[in-house]
N, C-alpha and C positions, 0 to 999 in steps of 0.2 A: 191151258185146260186143267191144271190143278189149281183149285181155289183155296184160299186161307180165310175160311169164315168161322173157325172155332175160336170163340172168344174165351173159352176156358183152358186153352193151352197152357202147358207149363214149360218154363224155360230153365227150371232148376230141378235136378233129379239126384237121388242118392245114387253113388257108384256101386258097382259090383252087385247089382239087382237088376233083373230083367224088366224092361219096359215096352210099351207098345205105342206105335205111331199111327195116327189116322190120316189118310189122304182123301180129299174129296174131289172127284173128277167131274167137271162140268161138261157134259155130253150134249147140251141144248143145241148147239149148232152143228153137231156132227150127224151127218146122214148115214143111217145104218139100214141096209135093204131088209126089208121083212122083220124089222126088229129082232134079227138074228141075235143069239147068245154071242157074247164076247169072252175071249179067253185073255187073260192079263198076266203079265209078270211085272212085278215091282221090286225095285232095289233101292235101298237107301244106304248112301255112303256117307262117311263122317271123316273129317280131317281136324285133328287135335291142333290148337295153337302151338307153334313151334315145331310141328312136324311137316315133313314134304309130301308124304304119301297119304292117300286117303285109304279107309278100310271099309269093308261091307259091314254096315251096322244092322242089317236085316234084309230079308227078302220073303217074298210071298208070291203066289200064283194060284190061280182059279178061274173059274167061269162064273159069268153073272148075266142077267138079262138086263139090258141097257134101260136107263131112265135118264132125265134131264140132269140129275145129280146122283152119283153112285159113290158110295164110301169104300175104300180098301183099307184094310189094317195090316200092319206089318209089325211082327214081333222083333223087338231089338235084342241085341246080344248084351251081356254085361260089359261094362267099360270101366277102366280105371279113372280116377278123378282127373279133371281137365275141362277146358271149354272147347267145344267142338262146333264146327260149322257143318251143316247137312246139305245134301243134295240127294233129291228123290227122282227117280226115273221110272216111268210107267209105259210099258208097250202093251197095245191092244191089237188082237187079230179077231177075225171071226172064228168061232170055236170050231167050225167045221173045216177050217183051212190050217195048213201047216205054216208056222212062223217063218220057214225057210222060203216061201213063195215071194217074199219080199213086199207083200201087201199088209202093211201094219201102220199103225198110228202111234206116235211117241209123245210123251209130255215130259217136261223137266221143270223142277223148281228148286230154289236154293233158299236156305233159311238159316238163321243163326243169330247170336250164338246160344248154344245150349250147355248149360254148365252141370257137370257131375261133380258132386262134392264128397 
């Protein structure tokens, strides 16, 4: 459900400076009753080569009116130099429902490497 159609993406970034990641959600085949607004929570994790654990690189949440393709922006934290592999997870629920009801849709994508110099 997360598509990668951004041909201008950058795989080398300056370290110790904030950055922003953009995720495109393809909702064309998702049936949404009454075109209800959706709430989202997005988390981007990164793991530096040579490290065993991943860390949260950014998170975002909000509400949007669904369309075939929807963009979600996530502000990233400042990172030290290294090569990172990314994993993005987005969870969608109807804005009128609590996430705890168990009725949600989740998307996952993995990308890399991303070089911070």
